[in-house]
N, C-alpha and C positions, 0 to 999 in steps of 0.2 A: 573696453573689456569685452571678452567673448561671452556668448550666450551658453550657459551650462545647463540648459533645460532639457538635455537629451534624456530619454527614458532610461531608467535604471534597469540593468539586466538581472539584478538580484530578485526582483519580483517574478521574473519569468521562470526561475528555478523552483519556486514553491509550487506545490500541488494545489488543487482546487479546494482543499480543506480550509476552513475559516480560521486562520491563525495557527499557531503552534508549529510543530515540527513538520518537515516534509515527509512524505511516505517513504518507507523503505522499499527496495526493489522487490521484495517477496510479494508485495501487493499486486505485481503483474500477473500472478497465478491465482489470485483470489478476487472475488467480487465483494465490494464493500456493501454491507447491509445497513440495517437500522442503527441509529446511535444508541448505544447501551448506557453510556455515561458521557458527560461532557468531553468531547474529543476522542471518545473510544467507540469503535464500531464493531458490529458483528462481521465476521469474514466467512465466506463460503468458497470452498475449493472449486475452481472452475472445471476440474477433471471429474471429481467423484461427488460433488455437491454436499460434502460434509460441512457442517456449520460450526464455527467456533465463536462463542460469546463470552467476553470480547475477544477480538482477534489479536492475540499476543504473538509477536513476530517469532519468538523462539519456538513456540509450539507449532506455528505455521510452517517454519523452516523444516522442522523434524517431520511433519506430516507430508510435505511435498516431496521430500527425499524418499519416503517409504510408500507413497501413494501408488498403487498398482495401475491406476488409470491415467496417471500423469504422463505427459510427454517426457522423453528422456532429457530434454534441454535443461530443466531446472536442476537436474542431478549433477551437472558439471560444475 
């Protein structure tokens, strides 16, 4: 029999958060802050430093599109 002990690539796809879902791409434009609730974190816009508690992705996406200090790359 062959040795099937090769490392799984699925673990490499997860973010550094402890369990749960992987982070959405919007988090590239925000800094993760303190944990507000189990698995939910505050988010601070990297461009204008506005804080969202907790960081909800729909609100973060709307913010980054309209943020006057954000680079134009997230608007694409």
